[in-house]
Structures are given as structure tokens and as C-alpha cells.
C-alpha positions as CSV (number, residue, x, y, z in Angstrom):
1,M,94.3,114.6,90.2
2,S,93.9,112.0,92.9
3,I,91.3,109.8,94.5
4,T,91.4,108.4,98.0
5,W,90.2,105.0,99.1
6,G,90.4,104.5,102.9
7,D,93.6,106.1,104.0
8,V,95.3,105.4,100.7
9,K,95.7,108.1,98.0
10,F,95.7,107.0,94.4
11,E,96.9,109.0,91.4
12,G,94.1,109.3,88.8
13,P,91.6,108.2,88.1
14,Y,92.7,107.6,84.5
15,R,90.4,106.2,81.8
16,M,91.8,102.7,81.1
17,T,91.5,103.1,77.3
18,E,93.8,106.1,77.4
19,W,96.2,105.0,80.2
20,D,99.8,103.9,79.7
21,P,100.9,102.0,82.8
22,P,104.2,103.2,84.3
23,R,107.1,100.9,85.1
24,R,106.5,101.0,88.9
25,A,105.5,98.9,91.8
26,A,102.0,99.8,93.1
27,V,98.7,98.9,94.5
28,Y,96.0,99.7,91.8
29,A,92.3,100.4,91.9
30,I,89.9,99.6,89.0
31,M,86.8,101.8,89.1
32,M,83.7,102.7,87.1
33,Q,81.4,105.7,87.0
34,P,77.9,104.7,88.1
35,D,76.4,107.9,86.7
36,P,78.9,109.7,84.5
37,K,76.4,112.3,83.2
38,N,75.0,113.5,86.5
39,K,77.8,112.7,88.8
40,P,81.0,112.8,86.7
41,R,83.4,112.7,89.7
42,T,81.8,109.8,91.5
43,Y,83.5,106.4,91.2
44,R,82.6,102.9,92.4
45,I,85.5,100.5,93.2
46,L,85.5,97.2,91.3
47,Y,88.9,95.7,92.1
48,F,92.1,96.3,94.0
49,G,95.3,94.6,92.9
50,E,99.1,94.9,93.4
51,C,102.1,94.3,91.3
52,S,105.8,94.9,91.1
53,N,105.7,96.5,87.6
54,L,102.5,98.0,86.3
55,S,103.8,98.1,82.7
56,E,104.1,94.3,82.7
57,R,100.8,93.5,84.5
58,G,98.4,93.7,81.6
59,F,95.3,95.8,82.1
60,D,93.5,95.0,78.9
61,K,91.4,92.0,78.1
62,S,94.3,89.7,79.2
63,H,93.7,90.5,82.9
64,D,91.9,87.6,84.5
65,K,89.3,90.0,86.0
66,H,88.6,92.0,82.8
67,D,85.3,90.2,82.2
68,C,84.1,91.1,85.7
69,W,85.1,94.7,85.3
70,L,83.3,94.9,82.0
71,D,80.1,93.2,83.4
72,N,80.0,95.9,86.1
73,A,81.1,98.9,84.0
74,G,79.2,98.2,80.8
75,S,82.0,99.1,78.5
76,D,85.8,99.6,78.4
77,S,85.2,103.3,78.1
78,N,83.7,103.4,81.6
79,L,86.7,101.7,83.2
80,Y,89.2,103.8,85.2
81,T,92.3,103.1,87.2
82,G,94.1,104.7,90.0
83,I,97.6,103.8,91.3
84,H,99.3,104.1,94.7
85,R,103.0,104.0,93.9
86,M,105.1,101.9,96.3
87,A,108.7,102.2,95.1
88,N,111.1,99.7,96.6
89,S,108.2,97.8,98.3
90,T,108.0,94.1,98.8
91,A,105.2,92.0,97.6
92,G,104.2,91.5,101.2
93,Q,103.9,95.3,101.8
94,R,101.8,95.8,98.7
95,Q,99.6,92.8,99.6
96,E,99.0,94.2,103.1
97,V,97.7,97.5,101.6
98,E,95.7,95.6,99.0
99,S,94.1,93.2,101.6
100,A,93.1,96.1,103.9
101,L,91.4,97.9,101.0
102,I,89.6,94.7,99.9
103,D,88.4,94.0,103.5
104,R,87.1,97.6,103.8
105,Y,85.3,97.9,100.5
106,S,84.6,94.4,99.3
107,P,84.9,95.2,95.6
108,A,82.7,93.2,93.2
109,C,85.6,91.7,91.3
110,N,87.8,90.7,94.3
111,D,86.7,87.2,95.3
């Protein structure tokens, strides 16, 4: 499965409560389903981020934006993530992709 935001293809979306982050550099997208019963394949973007190692980033309650995600999604079970792997990338390369996505979509939790 995959989901595309702008020109960037993300693996997923994966339900956050069931996801085990891989040990990879990536840009990631945090999403929610606005109407899971009637439109189960529709997602709203909440946050874009980047990191050099997803497995070390911390996507649970320790993430500094978790409260914002939860305020928007309503529950942890309505939080999803997608990842755009960027093997051998620099922080600058990932930040460039992240910034372009933030500029285009203005996610609620990227301030």
C-alpha cells in the first residue's frame, strides 16, 4: 500500500498503534481518517517530519507533537503514519522534502 502527498510517495498508511518503525532515514507523515466509516481510504495530514532513524525517533506519547495529533484525531487508534524512505540522505535533503510538503499542505501540527 502507499499514499502520495504532493509528488512524494509514502509507504503505508500504517495504524500507529500497530506499527514498528524501521531503522531507516525517512520523511514521515502523520495522518488521521476524518470519516473512517464512510470513507475508509481518506486521510487528512496532521504532521510531516524527518529523521535519520525512524526506530529511534519515538512516535508514541514521547513525541513533542503527540498531543496535537491526538487533539485532531480523537484517539491513538485513529493515528496513521506513512514513510518516504531516503537511504543515505543528509538531514538537509530530508528537510528540503519536509519543508516543501509543509508549505504545500500546512498541516495542523506543524507550526
